PDB file of N, CA, C and O in Angstrom, chain B, residues numbered from 101:
ATOM      1  N   MET B 101       4.330  -5.274 -15.294  1.00  0.00           N
ATOM      2  CA  MET B 101       4.948  -4.800 -14.079  1.00  0.00           C
ATOM      3  C   MET B 101       4.059  -5.202 -12.905  1.00  0.00           C
ATOM      4  O   MET B 101       2.855  -4.945 -12.897  1.00  0.00           O
ATOM      5  N   LYS B 102       4.678  -5.831 -11.926  1.00  0.00           N
ATOM      6  CA  LYS B 102       3.983  -6.306 -10.726  1.00  0.00           C
ATOM      7  C   LYS B 102       4.688  -5.759  -9.495  1.00  0.00           C
ATOM      8  O   LYS B 102       5.852  -5.365  -9.561  1.00  0.00           O
ATOM      9  N   CYS B 103       3.987  -5.736  -8.386  1.00  0.00           N
ATOM     10  CA  CYS B 103       4.601  -5.314  -7.124  1.00  0.00           C
ATOM     11  C   CYS B 103       5.801  -6.187  -6.780  1.00  0.00           C
ATOM     12  O   CYS B 103       6.752  -5.715  -6.157  1.00  0.00           O
ATOM     13  N   THR B 104       5.766  -7.436  -7.173  1.00  0.00           N
ATOM     14  CA  THR B 104       6.869  -8.340  -6.870  1.00  0.00           C
ATOM     15  C   THR B 104       8.134  -8.012  -7.670  1.00  0.00           C
ATOM     16  O   THR B 104       9.183  -8.618  -7.452  1.00  0.00           O
ATOM     17  N   ASP B 105       8.032  -7.057  -8.592  1.00  0.00           N
ATOM     18  CA  ASP B 105       9.191  -6.578  -9.348  1.00  0.00           C
ATOM     19  C   ASP B 105       9.799  -5.332  -8.713  1.00  0.00           C
ATOM     20  O   ASP B 105      10.688  -4.707  -9.291  1.00  0.00           O
ATOM     21  N   CYS B 106       9.325  -4.974  -7.533  1.00  0.00           N
ATOM     22  CA  CYS B 106       9.750  -3.746  -6.856  1.00  0.00           C
ATOM     23  C   CYS B 106      10.658  -4.071  -5.669  1.00  0.00           C
ATOM     24  O   CYS B 106      10.449  -5.058  -4.963  1.00  0.00           O
ATOM     25  N   LYS B 107      11.657  -3.232  -5.465  1.00  0.00           N
ATOM     26  CA  LYS B 107      12.583  -3.466  -4.351  1.00  0.00           C
ATOM     27  C   LYS B 107      11.912  -3.280  -2.998  1.00  0.00           C
ATOM     28  O   LYS B 107      12.452  -3.723  -1.985  1.00  0.00           O
ATOM     29  N   TYR B 108      10.753  -2.640  -2.955  1.00  0.00           N
ATOM     30  CA  TYR B 108      10.039  -2.428  -1.687  1.00  0.00           C
ATOM     31  C   TYR B 108       9.034  -3.536  -1.373  1.00  0.00           C
ATOM     32  O   TYR B 108       8.273  -3.428  -0.411  1.00  0.00           O
ATOM     33  N   CYS B 109       9.030  -4.574  -2.160  1.00  0.00           N
ATOM     34  CA  CYS B 109       8.129  -5.700  -1.927  1.00  0.00           C
ATOM     35  C   CYS B 109       8.868  -6.755  -1.097  1.00  0.00           C
ATOM     36  O   CYS B 109      10.030  -7.068  -1.354  1.00  0.00           O
ATOM     37  N   ILE B 110       8.172  -7.287  -0.106  1.00  0.00           N
ATOM     38  CA  ILE B 110       8.725  -8.393   0.672  1.00  0.00           C
ATOM     39  C   ILE B 110       7.856  -9.616   0.419  1.00  0.00           C
ATOM     40  O   ILE B 110       6.633  -9.559   0.546  1.00  0.00           O
ATOM     41  N   GLU B 111       8.491 -10.705   0.064  1.00  0.00           N
ATOM     42  CA  GLU B 111       7.803 -11.970  -0.164  1.00  0.00           C
ATOM     43  C   GLU B 111       8.285 -12.950   0.901  1.00  0.00           C
ATOM     44  O   GLU B 111       9.452 -13.341   0.923  1.00  0.00           O
ATOM     45  N   GLU B 112       7.365 -13.339   1.782  1.00  0.00           N
ATOM     46  CA  GLU B 112       7.719 -14.214   2.900  1.00  0.00           C
ATOM     47  C   GLU B 112       7.041 -15.563   2.747  1.00  0.00           C
ATOM     48  O   GLU B 112       5.818 -15.654   2.636  1.00  0.00           O
ATOM     49  N   ASP B 113       7.853 -16.608   2.742  1.00  0.00           N
ATOM     50  CA  ASP B 113       7.308 -17.968   2.739  1.00  0.00           C
ATOM     51  C   ASP B 113       6.675 -18.235   4.093  1.00  0.00           C
ATOM     52  O   ASP B 113       7.139 -17.739   5.119  1.00  0.00           O
ATOM     53  N   TYR B 114       5.611 -19.026   4.082  1.00  0.00           N
ATOM     54  CA  TYR B 114       5.025 -19.449   5.352  1.00  0.00           C
ATOM     55  C   TYR B 114       4.790 -20.950   5.312  1.00  0.00           C
ATOM     56  O   TYR B 114       4.631 -21.549   4.248  1.00  0.00           O
ATOM     57  N   GLY B 115       4.773 -21.528   6.478  1.00  0.00           N
ATOM     58  CA  GLY B 115       4.642 -22.967   6.652  1.00  0.00           C
ATOM     59  C   GLY B 115       5.421 -23.367   7.887  1.00  0.00           C
ATOM     60  O   GLY B 115       5.807 -22.513   8.686  1.00  0.00           O
ATOM     61  N   ASN B 116       5.651 -24.643   8.047  1.00  0.00           N
ATOM     62  CA  ASN B 116       6.356 -25.119   9.236  1.00  0.00           C
ATOM     63  C   ASN B 116       7.866 -24.989   9.124  1.00  0.00           C
ATOM     64  O   ASN B 116       8.544 -24.789  10.132  1.00  0.00           O
ATOM     65  N   SER B 117       8.398 -25.100   7.925  1.00  0.00           N
ATOM     66  CA  SER B 117       9.840 -25.002   7.718  1.00  0.00           C
ATOM     67  C   SER B 117      10.103 -24.790   6.235  1.00  0.00           C
ATOM     68  O   SER B 117       9.172 -24.752   5.430  1.00  0.00           O
ATOM     69  N   ASN B 118      11.369 -24.654   5.881  1.00  0.00           N
ATOM     70  CA  ASN B 118      11.727 -24.513   4.472  1.00  0.00           C
ATOM     71  C   ASN B 118      11.374 -25.764   3.671  1.00  0.00           C
ATOM     72  O   ASN B 118      11.258 -25.707   2.447  1.00  0.00           O
ATOM     73  N   TYR B 119      11.205 -26.880   4.351  1.00  0.00           N
ATOM     74  CA  TYR B 119      10.879 -28.136   3.674  1.00  0.00           C
ATOM     75  C   TYR B 119       9.380 -28.316   3.491  1.00  0.00           C
ATOM     76  O   TYR B 119       8.938 -29.159   2.710  1.00  0.00           O
ATOM     77  N   THR B 120       8.603 -27.521   4.214  1.00  0.00           N
ATOM     78  CA  THR B 120       7.143 -27.654   4.131  1.00  0.00           C
ATOM     79  C   THR B 120       6.495 -26.295   3.886  1.00  0.00           C
ATOM     80  O   THR B 120       5.543 -25.924   4.572  1.00  0.00           O
ATOM     81  N   VAL B 121       7.008 -25.560   2.915  1.00  0.00           N
ATOM     82  CA  VAL B 121       6.456 -24.247   2.582  1.00  0.00           C
ATOM     83  C   VAL B 121       5.034 -24.425   2.054  1.00  0.00           C
ATOM     84  O   VAL B 121       4.798 -25.211   1.135  1.00  0.00           O
ATOM     85  N   GLU B 122       4.095 -23.693   2.639  1.00  0.00           N
ATOM     86  CA  GLU B 122       2.697 -23.782   2.231  1.00  0.00           C
ATOM     87  C   GLU B 122       2.318 -22.695   1.233  1.00  0.00           C
ATOM     88  O   GLU B 122       1.362 -22.848   0.473  1.00  0.00           O
ATOM     89  N   GLY B 123       3.062 -21.611   1.238  1.00  0.00           N
ATOM     90  CA  GLY B 123       2.766 -20.512   0.331  1.00  0.00           C
ATOM     91  C   GLY B 123       3.690 -19.340   0.596  1.00  0.00           C
ATOM     92  O   GLY B 123       4.614 -19.424   1.405  1.00  0.00           O
ATOM     93  N   THR B 124       3.422 -18.249  -0.100  1.00  0.00           N
ATOM     94  CA  THR B 124       4.241 -17.048   0.029  1.00  0.00           C
ATOM     95  C   THR B 124       3.332 -15.830   0.068  1.00  0.00           C
ATOM     96  O   THR B 124       2.483 -15.649  -0.805  1.00  0.00           O
ATOM     97  N   SER B 125       3.513 -14.999   1.080  1.00  0.00           N
ATOM     98  CA  SER B 125       2.747 -13.762   1.155  1.00  0.00           C
ATOM     99  C   SER B 125       3.603 -12.616   0.622  1.00  0.00           C
ATOM    100  O   SER B 125       4.827 -12.623   0.759  1.00  0.00           O
ATOM    101  N   ALA B 126       2.954 -11.653   0.025  1.00  0.00           N
ATOM    102  CA  ALA B 126       3.638 -10.472  -0.498  1.00  0.00           C
ATOM    103  C   ALA B 126       3.081  -9.250   0.215  1.00  0.00           C
ATOM    104  O   ALA B 126       1.882  -9.156   0.475  1.00  0.00           O
ATOM    105  N   ASP B 127       3.974  -8.317   0.526  1.00  0.00           N
ATOM    106  CA  ASP B 127       3.561  -7.094   1.212  1.00  0.00           C
ATOM    107  C   ASP B 127       4.445  -5.950   0.747  1.00  0.00           C
ATOM    108  O   ASP B 127       5.544  -6.169   0.237  1.00  0.00           O
ATOM    109  N   CYS B 128       3.961  -4.737   0.924  1.00  0.00           N
ATOM    110  CA  CYS B 128       4.705  -3.537   0.569  1.00  0.00           C
ATOM    111  C   CYS B 128       5.387  -3.001   1.819  1.00  0.00           C
ATOM    112  O   CYS B 128       4.723  -2.712   2.814  1.00  0.00           O
ATOM    113  N   LEU B 129       6.702  -2.868   1.774  1.00  0.00           N
ATOM    114  CA  LEU B 129       7.447  -2.354   2.919  1.00  0.00           C
ATOM    115  C   LEU B 129       7.100  -0.901   3.227  1.00  0.00           C
ATOM    116  O   LEU B 129       7.316  -0.434   4.345  1.00  0.00           O
ATOM    117  N   LEU B 130       6.570  -0.195   2.248  1.00  0.00           N
ATOM    118  CA  LEU B 130       6.193   1.208   2.444  1.00  0.00           C
ATOM    119  C   LEU B 130       4.741   1.358   2.871  1.00  0.00           C
ATOM    120  O   LEU B 130       4.305   2.454   3.222  1.00  0.00           O
ATOM    121  N   GLY B 131       3.988   0.259   2.842  1.00  0.00           N
ATOM    122  CA  GLY B 131       2.583   0.290   3.243  1.00  0.00           C
ATOM    123  C   GLY B 131       1.686   1.049   2.275  1.00  0.00           C
ATOM    124  O   GLY B 131       0.649   1.578   2.676  1.00  0.00           O
ATOM    125  N   LEU B 132       2.074   1.108   1.013  1.00  0.00           N
ATOM    126  CA  LEU B 132       1.321   1.899   0.034  1.00  0.00           C
ATOM    127  C   LEU B 132       0.206   1.138  -0.661  1.00  0.00           C
ATOM    128  O   LEU B 132      -0.681   1.754  -1.252  1.00  0.00           O
ATOM    129  N   ASN B 133       0.231  -0.167  -0.605  1.00  0.00           N
ATOM    130  CA  ASN B 133      -0.773  -0.978  -1.302  1.00  0.00           C
ATOM    131  C   ASN B 133      -1.789  -1.485  -0.294  1.00  0.00           C
ATOM    132  O   ASN B 133      -1.494  -2.372   0.507  1.00  0.00           O
ATOM    133  N   ALA B 134      -2.989  -0.916  -0.339  1.00  0.00           N
ATOM    134  CA  ALA B 134      -4.049  -1.296   0.612  1.00  0.00           C
ATOM    135  C   ALA B 134      -4.497  -2.739   0.430  1.00  0.00           C
ATOM    136  O   ALA B 134      -5.123  -3.309   1.323  1.00  0.00           O
ATOM    137  N   GLY B 135      -4.184  -3.334  -0.714  1.00  0.00           N
ATOM    138  CA  GLY B 135      -4.576  -4.718  -0.982  1.00  0.00           C
ATOM    139  C   GLY B 135      -3.601  -5.742  -0.430  1.00  0.00           C
ATOM    140  O   GLY B 135      -3.795  -6.945  -0.603  1.00  0.00           O
ATOM    141  N   MET B 136      -2.566  -5.278   0.225  1.00  0.00           N
ATOM    142  CA  MET B 136      -1.549  -6.173   0.767  1.00  0.00           C
ATOM    143  C   MET B 136      -1.582  -6.142   2.285  1.00  0.00           C
ATOM    144  O   MET B 136      -2.019  -5.145   2.859  1.00  0.00           O
ATOM    145  N   PRO B 137      -1.140  -7.191   2.951  1.00  0.00           N
ATOM    146  CA  PRO B 137      -0.477  -8.369   2.400  1.00  0.00           C
ATOM    147  C   PRO B 137      -1.466  -9.273   1.668  1.00  0.00           C
ATOM    148  O   PRO B 137      -2.664  -9.275   1.951  1.00  0.00           O
ATOM    149  N   VAL B 138      -0.931 -10.037   0.721  1.00  0.00           N
ATOM    150  CA  VAL B 138      -1.734 -10.935  -0.092  1.00  0.00           C
ATOM    151  C   VAL B 138      -0.935 -12.207  -0.344  1.00  0.00           C
ATOM    152  O   VAL B 138       0.294 -12.178  -0.409  1.00  0.00           O
ATOM    153  N   ASP B 139      -1.637 -13.306  -0.483  1.00  0.00           N
ATOM    154  CA  ASP B 139      -0.963 -14.546  -0.855  1.00  0.00           C
ATOM    155  C   ASP B 139      -0.535 -14.393  -2.304  1.00  0.00           C
ATOM    156  O   ASP B 139      -1.370 -14.161  -3.178  1.00  0.00           O
ATOM    157  N   ARG B 140       0.744 -14.519  -2.562  1.00  0.00           N
ATOM    158  CA  ARG B 140       1.271 -14.291  -3.907  1.00  0.00           C
ATOM    159  C   ARG B 140       0.720 -15.284  -4.916  1.00  0.00           C
ATOM    160  O   ARG B 140       0.561 -14.945  -6.089  1.00  0.00           O
ATOM    161  N   GLY B 141       0.430 -16.487  -4.488  1.00  0.00           N
ATOM    162  CA  GLY B 141      -0.083 -17.494  -5.412  1.00  0.00           C
ATOM    163  C   GLY B 141       0.815 -17.628  -6.625  1.00  0.00           C
ATOM    164  O   GLY B 141       2.030 -17.771  -6.490  1.00  0.00           O
ATOM    165  N   TRP B 142       0.236 -17.583  -7.788  1.00  0.00           N
ATOM    166  CA  TRP B 142       0.999 -17.702  -9.038  1.00  0.00           C
ATOM    167  C   TRP B 142       1.342 -16.335  -9.599  1.00  0.00           C
ATOM    168  O   TRP B 142       1.735 -16.220 -10.760  1.00  0.00           O
ATOM    169  N   GLY B 143       1.195 -15.294  -8.782  1.00  0.00           N
ATOM    170  CA  GLY B 143       1.514 -13.944  -9.231  1.00  0.00           C
ATOM    171  C   GLY B 143       0.390 -13.283  -9.984  1.00  0.00           C
ATOM    172  O   GLY B 143       0.592 -12.251 -10.625  1.00  0.00           O
ATOM    173  N   THR B 144      -0.801 -13.866  -9.916  1.00  0.00           N
ATOM    174  CA  THR B 144      -1.930 -13.327 -10.664  1.00  0.00           C
ATOM    175  C   THR B 144      -2.903 -12.559  -9.775  1.00  0.00           C
ATOM    176  O   THR B 144      -3.956 -12.129 -10.247  1.00  0.00           O
ATOM    177  N   GLU B 145      -2.571 -12.382  -8.505  1.00  0.00           N
ATOM    178  CA  GLU B 145      -3.454 -11.643  -7.599  1.00  0.00           C
ATOM    179  C   GLU B 145      -3.587 -10.202  -8.076  1.00  0.00           C
ATOM    180  O   GLU B 145      -2.573  -9.561  -8.354  1.00  0.00           O
ATOM    181  N   PRO B 146      -4.809  -9.670  -8.180  1.00  0.00           N
ATOM    182  CA  PRO B 146      -5.004  -8.292  -8.656  1.00  0.00           C
ATOM    183  C   PRO B 146      -4.237  -7.251  -7.842  1.00  0.00           C
ATOM    184  O   PRO B 146      -3.824  -6.230  -8.393  1.00  0.00           O
ATOM    185  N   ALA B 147      -4.038  -7.485  -6.548  1.00  0.00           N
ATOM    186  CA  ALA B 147      -3.326  -6.514  -5.706  1.00  0.00           C
ATOM    187  C   ALA B 147      -1.895  -6.296  -6.189  1.00  0.00           C
ATOM    188  O   ALA B 147      -1.318  -5.235  -5.951  1.00  0.00           O
ATOM    189  N   LEU B 148      -1.320  -7.287  -6.861  1.00  0.00           N
ATOM    190  CA  LEU B 148       0.053  -7.168  -7.346  1.00  0.00           C
ATOM    191  C   LEU B 148       0.173  -6.226  -8.541  1.00  0.00           C
ATOM    192  O   LEU B 148       1.276  -5.814  -8.899  1.00  0.00           O
ATOM    193  N   ASP B 149      -0.964  -5.882  -9.161  1.00  0.00           N
ATOM    194  CA  ASP B 149      -0.976  -4.972 -10.301  1.00  0.00           C
ATOM    195  C   ASP B 149      -0.910  -3.499  -9.883  1.00  0.00           C
ATOM    196  O   ASP B 149      -0.812  -2.611 -10.730  1.00  0.00           O
ATOM    197  N   PHE B 150      -0.962  -3.250  -8.579  1.00  0.00           N
ATOM    198  CA  PHE B 150      -0.900  -1.884  -8.061  1.00  0.00           C
ATOM    199  C   PHE B 150       0.383  -1.180  -8.511  1.00  0.00           C
ATOM    200  O   PHE B 150       0.423   0.049  -8.582  1.00  0.00           O
ATOM    201  N   ALA B 151       1.402  -1.933  -8.807  1.00  0.00           N
ATOM    202  CA  ALA B 151       2.694  -1.365  -9.218  1.00  0.00           C
ATOM    203  C   ALA B 151       2.549  -0.380 -10.372  1.00  0.00           C
ATOM    204  O   ALA B 151       3.284   0.605 -10.439  1.00  0.00           O
ATOM    205  N   ALA B 152       1.620  -0.631 -11.273  1.00  0.00           N
ATOM    206  CA  ALA B 152       1.441   0.227 -12.446  1.00  0.00           C
ATOM    207  C   ALA B 152       1.024   1.646 -12.077  1.00  0.00           C
ATOM    208  O   ALA B 152       1.255   2.574 -12.852  1.00  0.00           O
ATOM    209  N   GLN B 153       0.413   1.832 -10.910  1.00  0.00           N
ATOM    210  CA  GLN B 153      -0.025   3.166 -10.497  1.00  0.00           C
ATOM    211  C   GLN B 153       0.712   3.692  -9.270  1.00  0.00           C
ATOM    212  O   GLN B 153       0.435   4.797  -8.804  1.00  0.00           O
ATOM    213  N   CYS B 154       1.632   2.919  -8.753  1.00  0.00           N
ATOM    214  CA  CYS B 154       2.358   3.304  -7.544  1.00  0.00           C
ATOM    215  C   CYS B 154       3.437   4.349  -7.856  1.00  0.00           C
ATOM    216  O   CYS B 154       4.269   4.153  -8.742  1.00  0.00           O
ATOM    217  N   GLN B 155       3.409   5.446  -7.124  1.00  0.00           N
ATOM    218  CA  GLN B 155       4.376   6.529  -7.312  1.00  0.00           C
ATOM    219  C   GLN B 155       5.778   6.142  -6.856  1.00  0.00           C
ATOM    220  O   GLN B 155       6.758   6.731  -7.312  1.00  0.00           O
ATOM    221  N   ARG B 156       5.885   5.162  -5.965  1.00  0.00           N
ATOM    222  CA  ARG B 156       7.191   4.790  -5.401  1.00  0.00           C
ATOM    223  C   ARG B 156       7.738   3.489  -5.982  1.00  0.00           C
ATOM    224  O   ARG B 156       8.767   2.995  -5.520  1.00  0.00           O
ATOM    225  N   PHE B 157       7.065   2.926  -6.988  1.00  0.00           N
ATOM    226  CA  PHE B 157       7.563   1.689  -7.585  1.00  0.00           C
ATOM    227  C   PHE B 157       9.005   1.896  -8.036  1.00  0.00           C
ATOM    228  O   PHE B 157       9.315   2.844  -8.757  1.00  0.00           O
ATOM    229  N   THR B 158       9.872   1.000  -7.601  1.00  0.00           N
ATOM    230  CA  THR B 158      11.279   1.062  -7.974  1.00  0.00           C
ATOM    231  C   THR B 158      11.699  -0.322  -8.435  1.00  0.00           C
ATOM    232  O   THR B 158      11.803  -1.250  -7.633  1.00  0.00           O
ATOM    233  N   LYS B 159      11.935  -0.452  -9.715  1.00  0.00           N
ATOM    234  CA  LYS B 159      12.318  -1.750 -10.276  1.00  0.00           C
ATOM    235  C   LYS B 159      13.519  -2.303  -9.517  1.00  0.00           C
ATOM    236  O   LYS B 159      14.514  -1.612  -9.295  1.00  0.00           O
ATOM    237  N   GLY B 160      13.400  -3.549  -9.132  1.00  0.00           N
ATOM    238  CA  GLY B 160      14.479  -4.201  -8.394  1.00  0.00           C
ATOM    239  C   GLY B 160      14.019  -5.536  -7.857  1.00  0.00           C
ATOM    240  O   GLY B 160      12.864  -5.928  -8.025  1.00  0.00           O
ATOM    241  N   ASP B 161      14.929  -6.223  -7.214  1.00  0.00           N
ATOM    242  CA  ASP B 161      14.598  -7.527  -6.629  1.00  0.00           C
ATOM    243  C   ASP B 161      13.795  -7.334  -5.359  1.00  0.00           C
ATOM    244  O   ASP B 161      14.159  -6.539  -4.492  1.00  0.00           O
ATOM    245  N   SER B 162      12.701  -8.070  -5.259  1.00  0.00           N
ATOM    246  CA  SER B 162      11.938  -8.052  -4.013  1.00  0.00           C
ATOM    247  C   SER B 162      12.753  -8.756  -2.933  1.00  0.00           C
ATOM    248  O   SER B 162      13.700  -9.484  -3.229  1.00  0.00           O
ATOM    249  N   VAL B 163      12.377  -8.533  -1.695  1.00  0.00           N
ATOM    250  CA  VAL B 163      13.036  -9.195  -0.573  1.00  0.00           C
ATOM    251  C   VAL B 163      12.369 -10.551  -0.392  1.00  0.00           C
ATOM    252  O   VAL B 163      11.158 -10.621  -0.181  1.00  0.00           O
ATOM    253  N   GLN B 164      13.136 -11.617  -0.471  1.00  0.00           N
ATOM    254  CA  GLN B 164      12.578 -12.961  -0.363  1.00  0.00           C
ATOM    255  C   GLN B 164      13.060 -13.616   0.915  1.00  0.00           C
ATOM    256  O   GLN B 164      14.256 -13.832   1.113  1.00  0.00           O
ATOM    257  N   VAL B 165      12.095 -13.932   1.789  1.00  0.00           N
ATOM    258  CA  VAL B 165      12.387 -14.460   3.117  1.00  0.00           C
ATOM    259  C   VAL B 165      11.884 -15.893   3.220  1.00  0.00           C
ATOM    260  O   VAL B 165      10.727 -16.179   2.915  1.00  0.00           O
ATOM    261  N   ASP B 166      12.754 -16.778   3.648  1.00  0.00           N
ATOM    262  CA  ASP B 166      12.387 -18.185   3.804  1.00  0.00           C
ATOM    263  C   ASP B 166      11.733 -18.422   5.166  1.00  0.00           C
ATOM    264  O   ASP B 166      11.890 -17.614   6.081  1.00  0.00           O
ATOM    265  N   CYS B 167      11.005 -19.522   5.298  1.00  0.00           N
ATOM    266  CA  CYS B 167      10.297 -19.867   6.541  1.00  0.00           C
ATOM    267  C   CYS B 167      11.220 -19.895   7.747  1.00  0.00           C
ATOM    268  O   CYS B 167      10.882 -19.377   8.811  1.00  0.00           O
ATOM    269  N   ASP B 168      12.369 -20.493   7.578  1.00  0.00           N
ATOM    270  CA  ASP B 168      13.291 -20.685   8.698  1.00  0.00           C
ATOM    271  C   ASP B 168      14.123 -19.448   9.013  1.00  0.00           C
ATOM    272  O   ASP B 168      14.865 -19.426   9.994  1.00  0.00           O
ATOM    273  N   ARG B 169      14.000 -18.432   8.189  1.00  0.00           N
ATOM    274  CA  ARG B 169      14.799 -17.210   8.344  1.00  0.00           C
ATOM    275  C   ARG B 169      16.273 -17.555   8.559  1.00  0.00           C
ATOM    276  O   ARG B 169      16.899 -17.148   9.537  1.00  0.00           O
ATOM    277  N   GLU B 170      16.788 -18.310   7.620  1.00  0.00           N
ATOM    278  CA  GLU B 170      18.177 -18.764   7.715  1.00  0.00           C
ATOM    279  C   GLU B 170      19.179 -17.616   7.763  1.00  0.00           C
ATOM    280  O   GLU B 170      20.283 -17.783   8.283  1.00  0.00           O
ATOM    281  N   ALA B 171      18.810 -16.451   7.226  1.00  0.00           N
ATOM    282  CA  ALA B 171      19.720 -15.307   7.252  1.00  0.00           C
ATOM    283  C   ALA B 171      19.645 -14.553   8.580  1.00  0.00           C
ATOM    284  O   ALA B 171      20.396 -13.602   8.795  1.00  0.00           O
ATOM    285  N   GLY B 172      18.755 -14.967   9.458  1.00  0.00           N
ATOM    286  CA  GLY B 172      18.622 -14.298  10.753  1.00  0.00           C
ATOM    287  C   GLY B 172      17.627 -13.154  10.690  1.00  0.00           C
ATOM    288  O   GLY B 172      16.500 -13.324  10.226  1.00  0.00           O
ATOM    289  N   ALA B 173      18.047 -11.992  11.157  1.00  0.00           N
ATOM    290  CA  ALA B 173      17.174 -10.813  11.185  1.00  0.00           C
ATOM    291  C   ALA B 173      16.733 -10.447   9.769  1.00  0.00           C
ATOM    292  O   ALA B 173      17.458 -10.677   8.801  1.00  0.00           O
ATOM    293  N   LEU B 174      15.533  -9.874   9.662  1.00  0.00           N
ATOM    294  CA  LEU B 174      14.991  -9.492   8.353  1.00  0.00           C
ATOM    295  C   LEU B 174      15.945  -8.602   7.565  1.00  0.00           C
ATOM    296  O   LEU B 174      16.070  -8.753   6.349  1.00  0.00           O
ATOM    297  N   GLU B 175      16.608  -7.690   8.235  1.00  0.00           N
ATOM    298  CA  GLU B 175      17.483  -6.750   7.531  1.00  0.00           C
ATOM    299  C   GLU B 175      18.614  -7.450   6.785  1.00  0.00           C
ATOM    300  O   GLU B 175      19.208  -6.865   5.880  1.00  0.00           O
ATOM    301  N   ASN B 176      18.915  -8.682   7.148  1.00  0.00           N
ATOM    302  CA  ASN B 176      19.979  -9.440   6.491  1.00  0.00           C
ATOM    303  C   ASN B 176      19.567  -9.958   5.111  1.00  0.00           C
ATOM    304  O   ASN B 176      20.394 -10.514   4.388  1.00  0.00           O
ATOM    305  N   TYR B 177      18.311  -9.782   4.748  1.00  0.00           N
ATOM    306  CA  TYR B 177      17.814 -10.291   3.467  1.00  0.00           C
ATOM    307  C   TYR B 177      17.967  -9.292   2.319  1.00  0.00           C
ATOM    308  O   TYR B 177      17.532  -9.563   1.200  1.00  0.00           O
ATOM    309  N   SER B 178      18.578  -8.150   2.589  1.00  0.00           N
ATOM    310  CA  SER B 178      18.791  -7.163   1.529  1.00  0.00           C
ATOM    311  C   SER B 178      20.138  -6.483   1.737  1.00  0.00           C
ATOM    312  O   SER B 178      20.613  -6.340   2.864  1.00  0.00           O
ATOM    313  N   GLU B 179      20.739  -6.070   0.639  1.00  0.00           N
ATOM    314  CA  GLU B 179      21.983  -5.311   0.709  1.00  0.00           C
ATOM    315  C   GLU B 179      21.729  -3.820   0.509  1.00  0.00           C
ATOM    316  O   GLU B 179      22.624  -3.003   0.727  1.00  0.00           O
ATOM    317  N   ASP B 180      20.506  -3.459   0.093  1.00  0.00           N
ATOM    318  CA  ASP B 180      20.124  -2.069  -0.126  1.00  0.00           C
ATOM    319  C   ASP B 180      19.895  -1.406   1.242  1.00  0.00           C
ATOM    320  O   ASP B 180      19.063  -1.866   2.024  1.00  0.00           O
ATOM    321  N   GLU B 181      20.630  -0.336   1.524  1.00  0.00           N
ATOM    322  CA  GLU B 181      20.562   0.298   2.849  1.00  0.00           C
ATOM    323  C   GLU B 181      19.166   0.817   3.186  1.00  0.00           C
ATOM    324  O   GLU B 181      18.722   0.688   4.327  1.00  0.00           O
ATOM    325  N   GLU B 182      18.475   1.397   2.220  1.00  0.00           N
ATOM    326  CA  GLU B 182      17.122   1.909   2.465  1.00  0.00           C
ATOM    327  C   GLU B 182      16.172   0.762   2.799  1.00  0.00           C
ATOM    328  O   GLU B 182      15.376   0.859   3.733  1.00  0.00           O
ATOM    329  N   VAL B 183      16.259  -0.308   2.043  1.00  0.00           N
ATOM    330  CA  VAL B 183      15.403  -1.478   2.282  1.00  0.00           C
ATOM    331  C   VAL B 183      15.760  -2.129   3.612  1.00  0.00           C
ATOM    332  O   VAL B 183      14.873  -2.564   4.346  1.00  0.00           O
ATOM    333  N   ARG B 184      17.040  -2.198   3.924  1.00  0.00           N
ATOM    334  CA  ARG B 184      17.476  -2.777   5.210  1.00  0.00           C
ATOM    335  C   ARG B 184      16.862  -2.018   6.390  1.00  0.00           C
ATOM    336  O   ARG B 184      16.445  -2.634   7.371  1.00  0.00           O
ATOM    337  N   ALA B 185      16.804  -0.691   6.300  1.00  0.00           N
ATOM    338  CA  ALA B 185      16.209   0.121   7.363  1.00  0.00           C
ATOM    339  C   ALA B 185      14.728  -0.188   7.510  1.00  0.00           C
ATOM    340  O   ALA B 185      14.218  -0.286   8.626  1.00  0.00           O
ATOM    341  N   LEU B 186      14.032  -0.341   6.380  1.00  0.00           N
ATOM    342  CA  LEU B 186      12.607  -0.678   6.429  1.00  0.00           C
ATOM    343  C   LEU B 186      12.386  -2.071   7.019  1.00  0.00           C
ATOM    344  O   LEU B 186      11.439  -2.290   7.774  1.00  0.00           O
ATOM    345  N   LEU B 187      13.259  -2.999   6.674  1.00  0.00           N
ATOM    346  CA  LEU B 187      13.158  -4.361   7.218  1.00  0.00           C
ATOM    347  C   LEU B 187      13.435  -4.373   8.713  1.00  0.00           C
ATOM    348  O   LEU B 187      12.778  -5.092   9.465  1.00  0.00           O
ATOM    349  N   LYS B 188      14.400  -3.584   9.139  1.00  0.00           N
ATOM    350  CA  LYS B 188      14.731  -3.513  10.568  1.00  0.00           C
ATOM    351  C   LYS B 188      13.543  -2.966  11.356  1.00  0.00           C
ATOM    352  O   LYS B 188      13.224  -3.475  12.431  1.00  0.00           O
ATOM    353  N   ALA B 189      12.894  -1.940  10.830  1.00  0.00           N
ATOM    354  CA  ALA B 189      11.725  -1.359  11.484  1.00  0.00           C
ATOM    355  C   ALA B 189      10.575  -2.361  11.533  1.00  0.00           C
ATOM    356  O   ALA B 189       9.838  -2.416  12.517  1.00  0.00           O
ATOM    357  N   ARG B 190      10.425  -3.140  10.488  1.00  0.00           N
ATOM    358  CA  ARG B 190       9.346  -4.133  10.424  1.00  0.00           C
ATOM    359  C   ARG B 190       9.585  -5.258  11.429  1.00  0.00           C
ATOM    360  O   ARG B 190       8.638  -5.816  11.984  1.00  0.00           O
ATOM    361  N   ASP B 191      10.836  -5.580  11.654  1.00  0.00           N
ATOM    362  CA  ASP B 191      11.197  -6.695  12.536  1.00  0.00           C
ATOM    363  C   ASP B 191      11.157  -6.300  14.008  1.00  0.00           C
ATOM    364  O   ASP B 191      11.200  -7.163  14.884  1.00  0.00           O
ATOM    365  N   ALA B 192      11.074  -4.996  14.284  1.00  0.00           N
ATOM    366  CA  ALA B 192      11.122  -4.518  15.678  1.00  0.00           C
ATOM    367  C   ALA B 192       9.857  -4.853  16.451  1.00  0.00           C
ATOM    368  O   ALA B 192       9.747  -4.518  17.631  1.00  0.00           O
TER     369      ALA B 192
END
């Protein structure tokens, strides 16, 4: 179990565009993991193991955001109403 398996995890690509992605950062939308944000790398970052002890871990798809933000506002990257509210607050 990793933080990236949680619905409250946001994984954002970074780089110049979707064609030149340099990496992906992972962060907790609830701000519960002091080790985040972190470069996701190959998913082996120790900070991603926090999920095993997190009281709010909720199995689900993480929010995946592309460099170009083709979906527009962050809240458009999730259909879950609770996650959408957290994304909207983050984008403000």
